N, CA, C and O atoms as a GROMACS GRO file, in nm:
protein
  272
    1MET      N    1   0.074  -0.132   0.015
    1MET     CA    2  -0.005  -0.008  -0.003
    1MET      C    3   0.078   0.134   0.004
    1MET      O    4   0.030   0.245  -0.021
    2LYS      N    5   0.209   0.106   0.044
    2LYS     CA    6   0.296   0.223   0.048
    2LYS      C    7   0.304   0.293  -0.089
    2LYS      O    8   0.314   0.227  -0.193
    3THR      N    9   0.299   0.433  -0.087
    3THR     CA   10   0.332   0.511  -0.181
    3THR      C   11   0.226   0.489  -0.314
    3THR      O   12   0.258   0.514  -0.431
    4THR      N   13   0.098   0.440  -0.272
    4THR     CA   14  -0.015   0.411  -0.357
    4THR      C   15  -0.151   0.459  -0.291
    4THR      O   16  -0.159   0.503  -0.177
    5LYS      N   17  -0.269   0.443  -0.390
    5LYS     CA   18  -0.376   0.494  -0.330
    5LYS      C   19  -0.471   0.361  -0.312
    5LYS      O   20  -0.594   0.357  -0.311
    6ILE      N   21  -0.384   0.260  -0.301
    6ILE     CA   22  -0.478   0.128  -0.301
    6ILE      C   23  -0.559   0.133  -0.155
    6ILE      O   24  -0.516   0.177  -0.048
    7ARG      N   25  -0.700   0.072  -0.185
    7ARG     CA   26  -0.775   0.074  -0.056
    7ARG      C   27  -0.785  -0.075  -0.058
    7ARG      O   28  -0.762  -0.135  -0.163
    8CYS      N   29  -0.817  -0.140   0.055
    8CYS     CA   30  -0.859  -0.287   0.091
    8CYS      C   31  -0.953  -0.297   0.182
    8CYS      O   32  -0.990  -0.208   0.258
    9ALA      N   33  -1.003  -0.436   0.172
    9ALA     CA   34  -1.115  -0.447   0.262
    9ALA      C   35  -1.079  -0.610   0.294
    9ALA      O   36  -1.037  -0.690   0.210
   10LEU      N   37  -1.105  -0.637   0.433
   10LEU     CA   38  -1.089  -0.753   0.499
   10LEU      C   39  -1.218  -0.808   0.547
   10LEU      O   40  -1.291  -0.741   0.621
   11VAL      N   41  -1.253  -0.944   0.504
   11VAL     CA   42  -1.358  -1.009   0.548
   11VAL      C   43  -1.285  -1.110   0.669
   11VAL      O   44  -1.182  -1.174   0.646
   12SER      N   45  -1.351  -1.113   0.790
   12SER     CA   46  -1.270  -1.198   0.893
   12SER      C   47  -1.373  -1.228   0.998
   12SER      O   48  -1.475  -1.160   0.995
   13THR      N   49  -1.359  -1.316   1.085
   13THR     CA   50  -1.443  -1.340   1.194
   13THR      C   51  -1.438  -1.221   1.284
   13THR      O   52  -1.333  -1.157   1.281
   14ASN      N   53  -1.511  -1.188   1.344
   14ASN     CA   54  -1.527  -1.073   1.440
   14ASN      C   55  -1.436  -1.064   1.548
   14ASN      O   56  -1.431  -0.962   1.617
   15SER      N   57  -1.370  -1.154   1.566
   15SER     CA   58  -1.258  -1.146   1.669
   15SER      C   59  -1.151  -1.058   1.653
   15SER      O   60  -1.072  -1.031   1.743
   16ILE      N   61  -1.145  -1.001   1.514
   16ILE     CA   62  -1.012  -0.914   1.504
   16ILE      C   63  -1.075  -0.760   1.542
   16ILE      O   64  -1.001  -0.662   1.542
   17SER      N   65  -1.212  -0.750   1.573
   17SER     CA   66  -1.244  -0.616   1.646
   17SER      C   67  -1.305  -0.619   1.789
   17SER      O   68  -1.390  -0.542   1.835
   18GLN      N   69  -1.238  -0.734   1.855
   18GLN     CA   70  -1.270  -0.743   1.997
   18GLN      C   71  -1.166  -0.831   2.059
   18GLN      O   72  -1.100  -0.918   2.001
   19GLY      N   73  -1.160  -0.794   2.192
   19GLY     CA   74  -1.062  -0.868   2.281
   19GLY      C   75  -0.916  -0.828   2.241
   19GLY      O   76  -0.892  -0.723   2.181
   20GLU      N   77  -0.831  -0.908   2.275
   20GLU     CA   78  -0.693  -0.892   2.278
   20GLU      C   79  -0.622  -0.876   2.145
   20GLU      O   80  -0.517  -0.813   2.133
   21SER      N   81  -0.689  -0.937   2.041
   21SER     CA   82  -0.632  -0.920   1.914
   21SER      C   83  -0.646  -0.787   1.854
   21SER      O   84  -0.571  -0.757   1.761
   22VAL      N   85  -0.738  -0.700   1.899
   22VAL     CA   86  -0.742  -0.584   1.854
   22VAL      C   87  -0.610  -0.508   1.853
   22VAL      O   88  -0.578  -0.462   1.744
   23SER      N   89  -0.523  -0.487   1.964
   23SER     CA   90  -0.419  -0.397   1.970
   23SER      C   91  -0.303  -0.478   1.897
   23SER      O   92  -0.215  -0.416   1.837
   24THR      N   93  -0.303  -0.617   1.900
   24THR     CA   94  -0.210  -0.689   1.823
   24THR      C   95  -0.189  -0.670   1.663
   24THR      O   96  -0.083  -0.660   1.602
   25LEU      N   97  -0.342  -0.668   1.607
   25LEU     CA   98  -0.338  -0.637   1.467
   25LEU      C   99  -0.356  -0.477   1.451
   25LEU      O  100  -0.281  -0.423   1.370
   26TRP      N  101  -0.426  -0.415   1.504
   26TRP     CA  102  -0.453  -0.290   1.459
   26TRP      C  103  -0.346  -0.160   1.506
   26TRP      O  104  -0.321  -0.061   1.436
   27LYS      N  105  -0.296  -0.187   1.633
   27LYS     CA  106  -0.195  -0.086   1.662
   27LYS      C  107  -0.085  -0.060   1.547
   27LYS      O  108  -0.068   0.049   1.491
   28PRO      N  109  -0.011  -0.183   1.519
   28PRO     CA  110   0.105  -0.162   1.418
   28PRO      C  111   0.065  -0.106   1.294
   28PRO      O  112   0.146  -0.035   1.233
   29LEU      N  113  -0.073  -0.132   1.237
   29LEU     CA  114  -0.122  -0.065   1.120
   29LEU      C  115  -0.158   0.084   1.137
   29LEU      O  116  -0.145   0.163   1.044
   30PHE      N  117  -0.198   0.116   1.246
   30PHE     CA  118  -0.220   0.246   1.283
   30PHE      C  119  -0.101   0.331   1.301
   30PHE      O  120  -0.098   0.448   1.263
   31ASP      N  121   0.010   0.264   1.367
   31ASP     CA  122   0.118   0.348   1.373
   31ASP      C  123   0.199   0.358   1.243
   31ASP      O  124   0.295   0.436   1.247
   32ILE      N  125   0.177   0.300   1.140
   32ILE     CA  126   0.221   0.319   0.997
   32ILE      C  127   0.136   0.409   0.907
   32ILE      O  128   0.163   0.429   0.788
   33GLY      N  129   0.026   0.466   0.975
   33GLY     CA  130  -0.088   0.554   0.902
   33GLY      C  131  -0.189   0.501   0.822
   33GLY      O  132  -0.258   0.569   0.746
   34VAL      N  133  -0.202   0.354   0.840
   34VAL     CA  134  -0.341   0.296   0.818
   34VAL      C  135  -0.459   0.365   0.888
   34VAL      O  136  -0.453   0.407   1.004
   35HIS      N  137  -0.563   0.372   0.811
   35HIS     CA  138  -0.684   0.404   0.870
   35HIS      C  139  -0.817   0.339   0.815
   35HIS      O  140  -0.826   0.298   0.700
   36ILE      N  141  -0.903   0.335   0.894
   36ILE     CA  142  -1.016   0.257   0.871
   36ILE      C  143  -1.110   0.352   0.785
   36ILE      O  144  -1.144   0.461   0.830
   37ASP      N  145  -1.154   0.304   0.652
   37ASP     CA  146  -1.242   0.362   0.576
   37ASP      C  147  -1.392   0.321   0.595
   37ASP      O  148  -1.481   0.402   0.568
   38PHE      N  149  -1.417   0.211   0.636
   38PHE     CA  150  -1.553   0.158   0.669
   38PHE      C  151  -1.548   0.027   0.749
   38PHE      O  152  -1.449  -0.043   0.772
   39ALA      N  153  -1.650   0.010   0.780
   39ALA     CA  154  -1.673  -0.122   0.872
   39ALA      C  155  -1.825  -0.146   0.874
   39ALA      O  156  -1.912  -0.060   0.891
   40TYR      N  157  -1.844  -0.297   0.852
   40TYR     CA  158  -1.968  -0.340   0.853
   40TYR      C  159  -1.981  -0.402   0.985
   40TYR      O  160  -1.887  -0.460   1.039
   41THR      N  161  -2.112  -0.388   1.045
   41THR     CA  162  -2.118  -0.468   1.192
   41THR      C  163  -2.125  -0.615   1.159
   41THR      O  164  -2.133  -0.650   1.041
   42THR      N  165  -2.123  -0.705   1.257
   42THR     CA  166  -2.110  -0.822   1.260
   42THR      C  167  -2.229  -0.889   1.192
   42THR      O  168  -2.341  -0.852   1.227
   43PHE      N  169  -2.218  -0.975   1.109
   43PHE     CA  170  -2.341  -1.087   1.036
   43PHE      C  171  -2.296  -1.220   1.032
   43PHE      O  172  -2.177  -1.247   1.018
   44ILE      N  173  -2.382  -1.300   1.043
   44ILE     CA  174  -2.365  -1.429   1.050
   44ILE      C  175  -2.359  -1.487   0.926
   44ILE      O  176  -2.448  -1.467   0.843
   45TRP      N  177  -2.238  -1.576   0.896
   45TRP     CA  178  -2.207  -1.656   0.764
   45TRP      C  179  -2.234  -1.788   0.815
   45TRP      O  180  -2.192  -1.832   0.922
   46ASP      N  181  -2.313  -1.856   0.725
   46ASP     CA  182  -2.328  -2.009   0.731
   46ASP      C  183  -2.311  -2.099   0.611
   46ASP      O  184  -2.352  -2.062   0.501
   47ASN      N  185  -2.260  -2.200   0.624
   47ASN     CA  186  -2.264  -2.294   0.496
   47ASN      C  187  -2.351  -2.351   0.459
   47ASN      O  188  -2.459  -2.333   0.516
   48GLU      N  189  -2.340  -2.449   0.339
   48GLU     CA  190  -2.470  -2.498   0.314
   48GLU      C  191  -2.472  -2.663   0.355
   48GLU      O  192  -2.548  -2.737   0.292
   49ALA      N  193  -2.394  -2.714   0.452
   49ALA     CA  194  -2.389  -2.839   0.514
   49ALA      C  195  -2.509  -2.872   0.601
   49ALA      O  196  -2.557  -2.784   0.672
   50ASN      N  197  -2.562  -2.995   0.599
   50ASN     CA  198  -2.663  -3.029   0.700
   50ASN      C  199  -2.636  -2.965   0.839
   50ASN      O  200  -2.716  -2.888   0.891
   51LEU      N  201  -2.522  -3.001   0.894
   51LEU     CA  202  -2.499  -2.920   1.004
   51LEU      C  203  -2.421  -2.800   0.990
   51LEU      O  204  -2.299  -2.801   0.973
   52LYS      N  205  -2.495  -2.694   0.997
   52LYS     CA  206  -2.455  -2.556   0.948
   52LYS      C  207  -2.340  -2.499   1.062
   52LYS      O  208  -2.357  -2.517   1.182
   53ALA      N  209  -2.239  -2.440   1.015
   53ALA     CA  210  -2.151  -2.364   1.083
   53ALA      C  211  -2.190  -2.237   1.075
   53ALA      O  212  -2.205  -2.184   0.965
   54HIS      N  213  -2.214  -2.170   1.190
   54HIS     CA  214  -2.240  -2.032   1.206
   54HIS      C  215  -2.126  -1.950   1.228
   54HIS      O  216  -2.093  -1.960   1.346
   55VAL      N  217  -2.046  -1.866   1.158
   55VAL     CA  218  -1.957  -1.790   1.189
   55VAL      C  219  -1.982  -1.648   1.184
   55VAL      O  220  -2.039  -1.602   1.085
   56HIS      N  221  -1.939  -1.556   1.299
   56HIS     CA  222  -1.980  -1.447   1.313
   56HIS      C  223  -1.866  -1.351   1.223
   56HIS      O  224  -1.748  -1.361   1.255
   57CYS      N  225  -1.898  -1.274   1.131
   57CYS     CA  226  -1.808  -1.196   1.038
   57CYS      C  227  -1.813  -1.064   1.044
   57CYS      O  228  -1.916  -1.018   1.094
   58VAL      N  229  -1.713  -0.970   0.998
   58VAL     CA  230  -1.713  -0.828   0.982
   58VAL      C  231  -1.633  -0.806   0.855
   58VAL      O  232  -1.552  -0.884   0.804
   59ILE      N  233  -1.671  -0.682   0.813
   59ILE     CA  234  -1.608  -0.653   0.663
   59ILE      C  235  -1.532  -0.518   0.720
   59ILE      O  236  -1.608  -0.436   0.771
   60ILE      N  237  -1.395  -0.484   0.718
   60ILE     CA  238  -1.342  -0.372   0.725
   60ILE      C  239  -1.245  -0.324   0.628
   60ILE      O  240  -1.143  -0.387   0.602
   61GLY      N  241  -1.278  -0.207   0.572
   61GLY     CA  242  -1.232  -0.127   0.457
   61GLY      C  243  -1.093  -0.061   0.535
   61GLY      O  244  -1.099  -0.027   0.653
   62PHE      N  245  -0.976  -0.049   0.458
   62PHE     CA  246  -0.897   0.026   0.515
   62PHE      C  247  -0.781   0.100   0.408
   62PHE      O  248  -0.777   0.051   0.295
   63SER      N  249  -0.716   0.180   0.430
   63SER     CA  250  -0.614   0.219   0.341
   63SER      C  251  -0.510   0.311   0.412
   63SER      O  252  -0.532   0.338   0.530
   64LEU      N  253  -0.393   0.363   0.348
   64LEU     CA  254  -0.293   0.429   0.389
   64LEU      C  255  -0.317   0.569   0.383
   64LEU      O  256  -0.332   0.616   0.271
   65ALA      N  257  -0.324   0.651   0.490
   65ALA     CA  258  -0.341   0.797   0.478
   65ALA      C  259  -0.224   0.860   0.385
   65ALA      O  260  -0.114   0.856   0.441
   66LEU      N  261  -0.225   0.909   0.274
   66LEU     CA  262  -0.134   0.973   0.206
   66LEU      C  263  -0.107   1.110   0.243
   66LEU      O  264  -0.198   1.182   0.285
   67GLN      N  265   0.020   1.153   0.229
   67GLN     CA  266   0.031   1.314   0.264
   67GLN      C  267   0.036   1.361   0.119
   67GLN      O  268   0.101   1.297   0.037
   68ASP      N  269  -0.027   1.468   0.085
   68ASP     CA  270  -0.023   1.555  -0.045
   68ASP      C  271   0.075   1.626  -0.048
   68ASP      O  272   0.094   1.701  -0.143
   0.00000   0.00000   0.00000
């Protein structure tokens, strides 16, 4: 992302937005200038198997704040 205007999104379990993993993942990114552009609240994803797995997911969009 460095020296570009690339914007990314991450689909993940909601664990990246709660608990101990928040500082582990986001602090180093914020320290280099990454900022969150958007975030969708938790939603349930399930598969098509007979015994469905219900996974709680989030979508977070982010980019690097560029200096003009």
